[in-house]
FITI-984864 format. One line per field, with one value per residue: residue number from 1; residue in three letters; z, x, y of N, C-alpha, C in turn. Coordinates in steps of 0.02 Angstrom, whole numbers. Layout:
<rs>
num <- c(NUM_...) .
residu <- c(ALA_...) .
n.Z <- c(Z_...) .
n.X <- c(X_...) .
n.Y <- c(Y_...) .
ca.Z <- c(Z_...) .
ca.X <- c(X_...) .
ca.Y <- c(Y_...) .
c.Z <- c(Z_...) .
c.X <- c(X_...) .
c.Y <- c(Y_...) .
</rs>
This chain:
<rs>
num <- c(1_2_3_4_5_6_7_8_9_10_11_12_13_14_15_16_17_18_19_20_21_22_23_24_25_26_27_28_29_30_31_32_33_34_35_36_37_38_39_40_41_42_43_44_45_46_47_48_49_50_51_52_53_54_55_56_57_58_59_60_61_62_63_64_65_66_67_68_69_70_71_72_73_74_75_76_77_78_79_80_81_82_83_84_85_86_87_88_89_90_91_92_93_94_95_96_97_98_99_100_101_102_103_104_105_106_107_108_109_110_111_112_113_114_115_116_117_118_119_120_121_122_123_124_125_126_127_128_129_130_131_132_133_134_135_136_137_138_139_140_141_142_143_144_145_146_147_148_149_150_151_152_153_154_155_156_157_158_159_160_161_162_163_164_165_166_167_168_169_170_171_172_173_174_175_176_177_178_179_180_181_182_183_184_185_186_187_188_189_190_191_192_193_194_195_196_197_198_199_200_201_202_203_204_205_206_207_208_209_210_211_212_213_214_215_216_217_218_219_220_221_222_223_224_225_226_227_228_229_230_231_232_233_234_235_236_237_238_239_240_241_242_243_244_245_246_247_248_249_250_251_252_253_254_255_256_257_258_259_260_261_262_263_264_265_266_267_268_269_270_271_272_273_274_275_276_277_278_279_280_281_282_283_284_285_286_287_288_289_290_291_292_293_294_295_296_297_298_299_300_301_302_303_304_305_306_307_308_309_310_311_312_313_314_315_316_317_318_319_320_321_322_323_324_325_326_327_328_329_330_331_332_333_334_335_336_337_338_339_340_341_342_343_344) .
residu <- c(MET_GLU_ASN_ILE_ILE_ARG_PHE_THR_ALA_THR_ASP_LEU_SER_LYS_TYR_THR_SER_HIS_ARG_SER_GLY_GLU_ILE_LYS_PHE_GLY_GLU_ARG_ILE_LEU_THR_ILE_PRO_LYS_ASP_LYS_LYS_PRO_PHE_GLU_PHE_LEU_LYS_SER_CYS_GLU_ALA_ASN_TYR_VAL_ILE_LEU_GLY_VAL_PRO_GLU_ASP_LEU_GLY_VAL_ARG_ALA_ASN_PHE_GLY_ARG_ALA_GLY_ALA_SER_SER_ALA_TRP_GLU_SER_SER_ILE_LYS_ALA_ILE_VAL_ASN_LEU_GLN_HIS_ASN_LYS_PHE_SER_LYS_GLY_ASN_LYS_VAL_LEU_ILE_LEU_GLY_HIS_ILE_ASP_VAL_THR_ASP_ALA_MET_LYS_GLU_ALA_GLU_GLY_LEU_ASN_ILE_ASN_GLU_LYS_GLU_ASP_ARG_LYS_LYS_LEU_SER_HIS_LEU_VAL_GLU_LYS_ILE_ASP_LYS_GLU_VAL_SER_HIS_VAL_VAL_ASN_ARG_ILE_ILE_THR_ALA_GLY_LYS_THR_PRO_ILE_ILE_ILE_GLY_GLY_GLY_HIS_ASN_ASN_ALA_TYR_GLY_ASN_ILE_LYS_GLY_ALA_ALA_LEU_ALA_ASN_GLY_LYS_PRO_VAL_ASN_ALA_ILE_ASN_PHE_ASP_ALA_HIS_THR_ASP_PHE_ARG_GLN_LEU_GLU_GLY_ARG_HIS_SER_GLY_ASN_GLY_PHE_SER_TYR_ALA_MET_GLU_GLU_GLY_PHE_LEU_LYS_LYS_TYR_TYR_ILE_PHE_GLY_LEU_HIS_GLU_ASN_TYR_ALA_SER_LYS_GLY_VAL_MET_GLU_SER_ILE_LYS_LYS_LEU_SER_GLU_ARG_VAL_ARG_TYR_ASN_THR_TYR_GLU_GLN_ILE_ALA_VAL_ARG_LYS_GLU_LYS_SER_PHE_SER_ASP_GLU_MET_ALA_HIS_ALA_LEU_GLY_TYR_ILE_GLU_ASP_GLU_LYS_PHE_GLY_ILE_GLU_ILE_ASP_LEU_ASP_SER_LEU_PRO_ASN_VAL_ALA_SER_SER_ALA_MET_THR_PRO_SER_GLY_PHE_SER_VAL_GLU_LYS_VAL_ARG_GLN_PHE_ILE_HIS_TYR_PHE_GLY_LYS_ASN_LYS_ASN_ALA_ALA_TYR_LEU_HIS_LEU_CYS_GLU_GLY_ALA_PRO_THR_LEU_ASP_ASN_GLU_LYS_ASN_SER_HIS_LEU_THR_GLY_LYS_LEU_ILE_ALA_TYR_LEU_VAL_THR_ASP_PHE_ILE_LYS_ALA_LYS_ASN_GLY_GLU) .
n.Z <- c(-1_-41_-112_-37_67_220_349_501_684_721_629_652_782_740_653_750_835_1005_1132_1298_1399_1279_1163_1024_850_814_923_942_823_717_669_561_651_650_646_603_479_358_288_362_493_464_456_580_669_748_688_565_460_329_290_135_43_-122_-187_-309_-477_-608_-684_-706_-764_-888_-929_-971_-884_-731_-630_-449_-385_-312_-193_-97_-12_106_155_192_278_392_440_471_570_674_710_833_940_991_1050_947_831_812_831_846_767_651_531_465_329_251_95_-75_-152_-263_-297_-399_-519_-520_-527_-660_-731_-734_-841_-946_-1091_-1110_-1226_-1325_-1418_-1397_-1267_-1206_-1211_-1132_-1002_-989_-984_-862_-780_-790_-725_-594_-579_-571_-443_-350_-380_-342_-190_-145_-162_-68_52_47_57_166_246_270_267_134_110_5_-29_-118_-268_-458_-541_-616_-531_-500_-586_-523_-393_-428_-505_-396_-298_-375_-396_-275_-234_-325_-433_-550_-495_-447_-474_-419_-457_-391_-483_-593_-717_-844_-846_-943_-1050_-1222_-1252_-1252_-1212_-1032_-923_-822_-863_-906_-824_-782_-891_-947_-839_-857_-998_-970_-896_-754_-694_-681_-674_-693_-620_-649_-548_-541_-661_-757_-884_-975_-993_-1053_-1180_-1351_-1407_-1289_-1236_-1332_-1329_-1196_-1222_-1303_-1212_-1128_-1031_-938_-902_-828_-782_-697_-718_-648_-680_-713_-572_-476_-549_-642_-578_-616_-559_-400_-263_-158_-220_-330_-262_-220_-324_-390_-308_-292_-426_-416_-306_-304_-310_-238_-219_-267_-204_-271_-266_-337_-305_-393_-431_-332_-290_-305_-237_-221_-347_-487_-594_-566_-523_-530_-499_-444_-338_-161_-15_85_21_-39_73_129_26_34_166_144_43_103_213_156_155_41_17_-45_-36_-20_-108_-135_-228_-340_-277_-240_-145_-161_-264_-216_-117_-6_118_120_88_180_190_99_142_260_214_166_265_341_245_258_381_382_296_380_486_435_390_512_556_622) .
n.X <- c(46_90_56_-30_-91_-76_-208_-185_-156_-136_-193_-327_-349_-329_-439_-550_-667_-670_-785_-850_-926_-958_-929_-837_-832_-719_-629_-632_-622_-518_-342_-190_-61_98_209_166_127_15_-79_-61_-107_-236_-300_-295_-362_-509_-591_-722_-755_-672_-621_-592_-513_-517_-459_-488_-523_-503_-565_-694_-660_-606_-724_-787_-849_-881_-748_-703_-734_-634_-623_-709_-665_-587_-693_-783_-729_-700_-836_-859_-782_-825_-959_-1064_-1020_-1101_-1247_-1302_-1204_-1044_-885_-772_-784_-746_-613_-502_-414_-350_-302_-302_-135_-133_-69_35_-31_-136_-62_3_-118_-142_-182_-209_-318_-475_-536_-454_-386_-268_-241_-347_-327_-220_-278_-360_-257_-211_-314_-316_-209_-247_-345_-289_-229_-339_-408_-313_-294_-429_-449_-357_-405_-533_-484_-430_-530_-625_-742_-751_-764_-778_-734_-769_-702_-732_-847_-784_-711_-785_-748_-618_-663_-741_-660_-566_-649_-693_-577_-534_-633_-623_-701_-814_-915_-1069_-1161_-1252_-1314_-1354_-1414_-1422_-1371_-1317_-1171_-1113_-1050_-979_-827_-703_-585_-532_-640_-756_-884_-888_-852_-925_-957_-827_-785_-871_-838_-703_-715_-751_-866_-1010_-1162_-1272_-1360_-1446_-1515_-1650_-1627_-1621_-1716_-1708_-1568_-1529_-1444_-1476_-1392_-1323_-1430_-1472_-1357_-1372_-1489_-1450_-1383_-1472_-1490_-1396_-1377_-1481_-1617_-1715_-1817_-1812_-1922_-2022_-2046_-2048_-2117_-2221_-2277_-2282_-2222_-2165_-2053_-2011_-2038_-1969_-1841_-1845_-1858_-1744_-1642_-1658_-1614_-1474_-1416_-1372_-1247_-1079_-1094_-1074_-1128_-1155_-1165_-1208_-1183_-1247_-1356_-1459_-1553_-1495_-1369_-1203_-1112_-1031_-1116_-1241_-1413_-1586_-1686_-1742_-1726_-1760_-1646_-1683_-1728_-1618_-1559_-1636_-1625_-1482_-1488_-1566_-1501_-1375_-1387_-1397_-1313_-1216_-1180_-1032_-963_-970_-980_-972_-984_-939_-969_-954_-891_-830_-903_-1007_-1086_-980_-1044_-1126_-1048_-987_-1088_-1103_-1009_-1057_-1178_-1129_-1071_-1193_-1227_-1131_-1128_-1267_-1247_-1155_-1240_-1345_-1258_-1226_-1357_-1440) .
n.Y <- c(-52_60_174_235_377_370_389_462_455_583_660_633_700_827_853_817_881_910_888_923_792_724_594_577_502_526_497_355_286_191_206_157_120_200_109_-10_-139_-104_-196_-313_-272_-228_-352_-404_-316_-235_-160_-163_-105_-12_145_227_356_432_558_633_724_681_593_639_765_710_668_770_844_954_1004_962_856_804_858_808_702_763_852_761_673_767_784_650_616_685_638_568_454_309_218_184_189_146_205_135_25_60_101_219_210_304_401_371_410_540_647_666_635_727_838_830_837_970_1104_1036_1017_975_986_956_834_750_788_746_612_589_631_508_411_445_421_290_242_277_198_72_80_98_-24_-103_-78_-92_-228_-283_-236_-309_-436_-437_-466_-362_-229_-112_57_181_336_480_567_540_449_358_289_169_65_23_-12_-117_-205_-237_-293_-411_-483_-512_-586_-698_-718_-642_-504_-429_-273_-126_22_176_301_446_438_308_275_189_204_201_109_211_260_296_362_451_419_289_171_65_-12_-31_-122_-232_-274_-312_-428_-427_-380_-447_-438_-294_-165_-22_109_204_280_446_479_588_593_480_421_375_276_217_159_70_-15_-65_-144_-244_-322_-364_-469_-454_-327_-221_-99_35_181_351_424_329_282_397_511_453_356_226_112_58_130_45_-90_-95_-82_-213_-293_-266_-305_-440_-477_-454_-517_-646_-644_-579_-413_-237_-76_69_235_388_546_647_618_660_801_961_936_988_940_861_859_927_904_972_899_736_586_589_634_555_452_398_353_254_167_132_70_-33_-118_-128_-216_-337_-495_-510_-389_-306_-198_-3_141_309_439_571_688_868_977_1100_1161_1211_1350_1448_1451_1328_1231_1134_1057_939_853_814_751_637_584_543_443_349_297_247_141_63_35_-44_-151_-203_-243_-161) .
ca.Z <- c(1_-38_-146_14_113_291_396_559_739_722_575_690_829_715_626_787_889_1078_1178_1369_1411_1230_1142_948_818_808_983_953_762_717_610_565_690_605_650_582_398_343_270_433_547_452_466_648_703_773_644_517_402_303_242_91_-5_-182_-202_-380_-516_-675_-722_-715_-819_-957_-962_-1003_-820_-695_-584_-390_-349_-268_-127_-58_39_168_182_218_344_446_464_490_632_722_736_903_962_1042_1050_871_788_855_799_850_714_586_521_421_308_211_29_-131_-176_-328_-308_-455_-578_-520_-557_-719_-772_-727_-898_-1006_-1117_-1127_-1300_-1361_-1422_-1365_-1193_-1173_-1207_-1066_-954_-992_-962_-795_-750_-791_-671_-520_-581_-537_-369_-321_-369_-289_-121_-129_-160_-2_99_58_66_244_282_299_202_99_109_-33_-38_-159_-336_-502_-547_-647_-483_-495_-607_-486_-336_-451_-505_-334_-280_-415_-382_-190_-233_-363_-490_-564_-441_-479_-446_-417_-460_-384_-530_-651_-786_-849_-842_-969_-1107_-1258_-1228_-1292_-1159_-978_-891_-763_-893_-935_-775_-786_-971_-952_-801_-894_-1053_-948_-855_-681_-692_-706_-685_-680_-611_-636_-514_-554_-717_-792_-956_-1016_-1002_-1075_-1242_-1397_-1424_-1235_-1225_-1374_-1300_-1147_-1251_-1335_-1153_-1072_-970_-893_-887_-814_-761_-693_-707_-599_-697_-690_-504_-451_-589_-684_-532_-639_-513_-321_-252_-119_-252_-361_-241_-206_-394_-400_-259_-323_-486_-406_-233_-307_-311_-206_-260_-246_-190_-300_-263_-374_-274_-435_-433_-284_-301_-276_-202_-252_-388_-558_-639_-515_-546_-490_-488_-417_-275_-96_31_133_-24_-48_133_137_-20_66_211_107_-5_137_258_131_160_-10_0_-35_-36_-15_-144_-130_-277_-385_-232_-252_-96_-184_-316_-173_-102_58_174_123_64_225_190_43_190_316_190_154_338_347_206_278_449_363_279_425_529_403_394_583_580_662) .
ca.X <- c(2_152_28_-79_-72_-105_-231_-139_-185_-123_-257_-385_-340_-340_-509_-599_-691_-694_-829_-853_-987_-985_-881_-852_-812_-627_-610_-640_-596_-450_-300_-140_3_158_258_128_112_-54_-115_-74_-145_-310_-318_-306_-391_-569_-630_-767_-759_-606_-640_-532_-518_-502_-479_-474_-593_-480_-610_-748_-641_-607_-793_-816_-880_-841_-695_-716_-750_-566_-628_-758_-639_-580_-743_-825_-687_-718_-900_-878_-744_-874_-1017_-1073_-1000_-1162_-1267_-1335_-1154_-987_-828_-711_-792_-722_-541_-494_-352_-306_-325_-249_-98_-148_-41_70_-79_-174_-11_9_-164_-148_-161_-230_-370_-517_-556_-397_-386_-211_-244_-404_-289_-175_-325_-375_-208_-196_-370_-299_-155_-284_-383_-239_-214_-407_-421_-262_-311_-499_-430_-312_-454_-581_-451_-412_-590_-657_-786_-725_-821_-746_-776_-729_-675_-784_-878_-734_-682_-823_-708_-566_-695_-776_-610_-535_-698_-709_-507_-539_-693_-609_-745_-849_-960_-1122_-1160_-1306_-1296_-1404_-1381_-1469_-1347_-1294_-1113_-1109_-1034_-924_-750_-667_-532_-568_-676_-815_-949_-887_-820_-966_-941_-767_-784_-906_-793_-644_-743_-747_-941_-1062_-1233_-1270_-1419_-1448_-1581_-1675_-1597_-1660_-1746_-1676_-1504_-1504_-1421_-1499_-1338_-1306_-1479_-1460_-1310_-1403_-1536_-1418_-1353_-1531_-1483_-1338_-1396_-1551_-1624_-1775_-1801_-1848_-1985_-2063_-2058_-2079_-2161_-2278_-2293_-2286_-2179_-2148_-1987_-2000_-2053_-1916_-1782_-1839_-1843_-1664_-1607_-1676_-1575_-1405_-1399_-1339_-1160_-1051_-1102_-1052_-1161_-1134_-1204_-1193_-1229_-1281_-1433_-1474_-1575_-1463_-1312_-1149_-1087_-1005_-1181_-1293_-1480_-1640_-1751_-1713_-1746_-1730_-1599_-1711_-1735_-1554_-1537_-1679_-1584_-1423_-1493_-1599_-1458_-1325_-1401_-1393_-1256_-1188_-1151_-964_-932_-1001_-943_-997_-942_-961_-986_-892_-917_-805_-937_-1061_-1053_-951_-1086_-1162_-1003_-986_-1157_-1090_-972_-1112_-1224_-1089_-1065_-1262_-1230_-1090_-1170_-1323_-1223_-1131_-1291_-1378_-1221_-1225_-1420_-1472) .
ca.Y <- c(-5_113_235_264_424_347_442_460_485_666_688_620_737_884_854_800_929_874_925_884_753_681_556_578_455_526_481_292_268_171_221_114_146_197_51_-79_-144_-87_-259_-352_-225_-233_-423_-413_-260_-246_-123_-202_-58_28_197_240_410_441_633_660_731_681_542_683_801_669_659_841_874_1001_984_980_799_795_902_779_667_799_868_696_644_809_765_588_600_732_603_536_378_287_146_179_185_144_231_87_-13_96_117_255_199_359_405_357_469_559_716_676_628_789_885_810_861_1042_1139_991_1049_915_990_938_748_730_801_694_541_599_613_438_370_455_383_211_234_270_124_13_93_100_-92_-141_-68_-122_-291_-295_-220_-372_-504_-441_-480_-308_-200_-54_111_205_404_536_546_534_385_318_230_115_8_1_-50_-187_-252_-254_-345_-470_-511_-538_-637_-745_-721_-576_-476_-379_-203_-79_96_231_363_484_414_236_266_129_225_155_101_270_286_284_419_444_388_215_127_-1_-48_-73_-181_-288_-297_-352_-477_-416_-368_-497_-409_-227_-139_52_127_289_327_491_465_636_589_418_413_312_231_177_116_5_-71_-105_-187_-308_-355_-378_-527_-442_-263_-207_-25_61_245_401_443_278_272_462_547_435_309_155_69_84_125_-18_-148_-96_-108_-291_-327_-258_-353_-513_-481_-453_-544_-713_-648_-524_-346_-162_-32_127_294_440_602_697_599_704_869_1020_919_999_880_885_863_947_911_1001_841_663_550_633_600_501_384_363_317_191_125_108_32_-95_-156_-146_-258_-412_-522_-507_-318_-304_-127_63_180_366_478_637_742_916_1044_1163_1192_1246_1424_1436_1431_1275_1167_1071_994_880_809_793_701_583_547_508_380_300_269_207_74_27_13_-95_-221_-224_-267_-113) .
c.Z <- c(-5_-65_-99_52_176_324_466_624_751_683_617_743_801_686_686_836_960_1101_1245_1365_1337_1202_1056_916_819_869_995_880_755_663_620_598_641_593_636_510_397_335_336_478_526_461_537_699_710_732_586_448_390_263_205_45_-76_-212_-261_-422_-587_-727_-747_-774_-890_-979_-976_-938_-781_-636_-510_-353_-306_-200_-84_2_104_201_220_285_411_481_493_568_705_739_798_908_1008_1029_983_828_822_806_793_800_646_584_465_392_269_141_-21_-150_-242_-338_-377_-521_-585_-548_-634_-768_-776_-804_-956_-1015_-1141_-1203_-1344_-1378_-1383_-1287_-1154_-1168_-1144_-1003_-940_-960_-887_-750_-746_-742_-597_-520_-546_-464_-329_-326_-341_-211_-103_-123_-81_54_109_65_135_285_300_249_190_95_60_-52_-84_-236_-386_-507_-589_-596_-478_-531_-572_-423_-372_-463_-448_-300_-310_-399_-322_-201_-278_-424_-497_-509_-488_-454_-458_-406_-458_-427_-586_-715_-784_-823_-875_-1049_-1151_-1230_-1272_-1256_-1090_-941_-839_-793_-914_-886_-772_-843_-979_-907_-833_-954_-1030_-906_-791_-656_-716_-728_-657_-686_-598_-611_-514_-603_-739_-856_-997_-1036_-1018_-1150_-1281_-1400_-1351_-1230_-1275_-1360_-1241_-1164_-1269_-1265_-1095_-1013_-915_-867_-874_-780_-745_-705_-662_-621_-694_-620_-480_-490_-620_-628_-547_-589_-448_-310_-211_-169_-293_-342_-223_-278_-410_-364_-284_-390_-467_-345_-245_-311_-261_-250_-218_-241_-223_-298_-285_-345_-329_-461_-390_-300_-268_-227_-240_-291_-454_-604_-611_-557_-504_-471_-486_-359_-212_-56_61_87_-25_20_149_80_-2_119_187_78_47_186_216_135_112_-30_6_-24_-39_-58_-149_-164_-304_-333_-236_-201_-122_-237_-279_-148_-32_110_172_98_111_220_147_98_236_282_180_219_356_316_236_344_434_345_331_483_506_396_465_610_620_623) .
c.X <- c(40_113_-34_-54_-109_-149_-206_-191_-183_-175_-316_-398_-360_-411_-566_-615_-715_-745_-848_-929_-999_-923_-895_-817_-734_-604_-603_-610_-520_-402_-244_-80_58_206_222_116_36_-98_-119_-107_-218_-339_-327_-342_-461_-615_-664_-761_-703_-636_-581_-558_-487_-497_-455_-532_-559_-521_-674_-725_-630_-679_-827_-859_-839_-798_-725_-734_-691_-576_-673_-731_-628_-635_-785_-786_-701_-790_-898_-830_-788_-938_-1017_-1055_-1056_-1184_-1286_-1271_-1088_-923_-778_-729_-773_-649_-536_-421_-320_-337_-270_-198_-105_-116_-3_17_-108_-129_-2_-57_-194_-141_-180_-309_-417_-544_-500_-389_-331_-217_-298_-373_-248_-217_-334_-324_-203_-256_-366_-243_-198_-329_-346_-231_-283_-417_-369_-277_-378_-485_-407_-361_-501_-529_-438_-473_-631_-687_-762_-772_-772_-772_-732_-713_-744_-808_-833_-704_-715_-782_-651_-603_-717_-715_-578_-579_-701_-633_-506_-587_-681_-654_-780_-900_-1019_-1125_-1226_-1288_-1352_-1383_-1429_-1444_-1324_-1219_-1087_-1088_-988_-858_-724_-607_-564_-589_-723_-875_-934_-854_-859_-954_-874_-746_-815_-866_-729_-665_-743_-825_-980_-1137_-1235_-1347_-1413_-1525_-1599_-1640_-1645_-1664_-1724_-1612_-1479_-1501_-1461_-1447_-1313_-1369_-1494_-1418_-1331_-1457_-1510_-1382_-1408_-1527_-1433_-1342_-1464_-1557_-1696_-1764_-1842_-1906_-2033_-2089_-2088_-2116_-2234_-2310_-2319_-2259_-2171_-2074_-1968_-1994_-1986_-1852_-1779_-1831_-1767_-1615_-1607_-1631_-1495_-1375_-1370_-1267_-1144_-1073_-1089_-1105_-1129_-1171_-1177_-1226_-1262_-1341_-1481_-1497_-1518_-1407_-1258_-1102_-1064_-1059_-1241_-1369_-1523_-1689_-1714_-1738_-1725_-1679_-1621_-1724_-1670_-1532_-1562_-1644_-1530_-1437_-1535_-1552_-1395_-1325_-1400_-1310_-1195_-1154_-1089_-936_-992_-969_-986_-962_-979_-973_-935_-923_-883_-848_-1000_-1039_-1022_-994_-1117_-1105_-994_-1049_-1155_-1066_-1015_-1165_-1198_-1084_-1126_-1249_-1189_-1107_-1227_-1299_-1199_-1186_-1338_-1332_-1226_-1299_-1460_-1524) .
c.Y <- c(62_178_253_313_414_406_424_482_566_689_679_674_809_906_846_862_911_929_889_856_718_646_546_522_456_510_402_262_246_201_167_144_145_143_-19_-76_-148_-142_-307_-324_-236_-301_-437_-369_-268_-212_-181_-169_-17_85_227_307_402_518_659_680_726_634_596_721_773_659_727_868_926_979_991_912_773_819_858_736_700_826_813_672_700_793_695_578_649_698_585_473_351_230_124_157_192_162_168_25_2_111_171_240_256_374_393_424_488_625_721_678_694_847_882_842_925_1069_1095_1025_996_916_966_867_724_741_767_625_553_592_548_397_383_425_306_195_231_220_70_22_82_2_-134_-140_-101_-194_-314_-288_-287_-429_-496_-460_-423_-271_-131_5_162_289_449_513_561_459_334_255_172_55_-17_-41_-118_-243_-281_-309_-414_-508_-544_-596_-701_-763_-649_-557_-439_-313_-165_-16_153_296_387_460_335_231_205_151_193_163_152_293_305_359_407_418_326_157_56_-48_-80_-129_-229_-322_-330_-403_-474_-402_-414_-471_-334_-205_-62_76_187_333_384_482_522_638_523_416_361_263_180_135_60_-39_-100_-160_-251_-339_-365_-422_-505_-370_-245_-127_-8_144_291_416_388_269_343_510_513_380_251_101_106_82_65_-71_-156_-105_-189_-327_-326_-303_-423_-519_-489_-499_-613_-707_-585_-470_-285_-123_37_191_350_508_648_677_631_763_920_999_931_947_905_887_876_935_942_960_773_656_597_599_554_445_354_328_265_144_92_56_-42_-144_-171_-193_-328_-440_-517_-436_-317_-233_-68_100_252_423_535_694_798_982_1094_1198_1232_1311_1403_1419_1367_1211_1121_1025_935_829_765_744_640_552_508_446_326_262_226_145_34_2_-45_-159_-243_-242_-226_-80) .
</rs>
């Protein structure tokens, strides 16, 4: 894990706001001691959940999106360590590993113009490098018997999550994606819009379910590709559930779970599917925060839920007064997943 910038006890102290009479997550959350090998410590520690950050927005930029997803990691950690450690959720079951070191990649990307063909290729190559790091670390976490919670970056990181889970599992895994978009675009070089199509093409993704697709943003070409793969890729739309009321949210969750639960599966949450949440592709219409929380609880409690990925949040794209809210939202979703896995 040489490309991980570890989260330390000093970091915990810096971000945790202590208050008399309260116990914060940051006072109980585990970190890897300086003198310990990360993988060995992961296998032996009491934590069940390992939080990993990917503070990049290269995949988003390669997909013509707005930069900013790199800021979600720090915002989220500030919120998570200041949650209350109590009977509902216990900090000592969580270990913050740290974040993928993307410093060099982000520097290389400075000045690249997405509208220039050669620069776009360079961005895609940088995304491929991050793919390798994410898949390696996710694989190691799962192999250690822990459940990864991946925060930050664009939805390009779904590829690394799926590959890492598949390698740890010894066979392809499934995925469910709570998203306004399919992220199943053509294989044109890596970016945030084709993580799932690449994962399926390369044999890491067996079955894929898109939950709450927005009909206005589903291209004809992608929908035709999905139709050809109807046994392996399925979806419902936001309009079917929330606008036309042709289907119910709860019934659709049950239907989707029945489709993917035969194998280990990843839970992918794209924050740009939620109204007015600061992200690379903000939407004015979509499922509520309460719905996504119910979604995470429902799928998270299944024994085959292998990881949680929360992506595309971009606090720096919000005004200064509200920029902390994205991190606070991610903290809610993290604890919803943990409570679901704990059967609470």
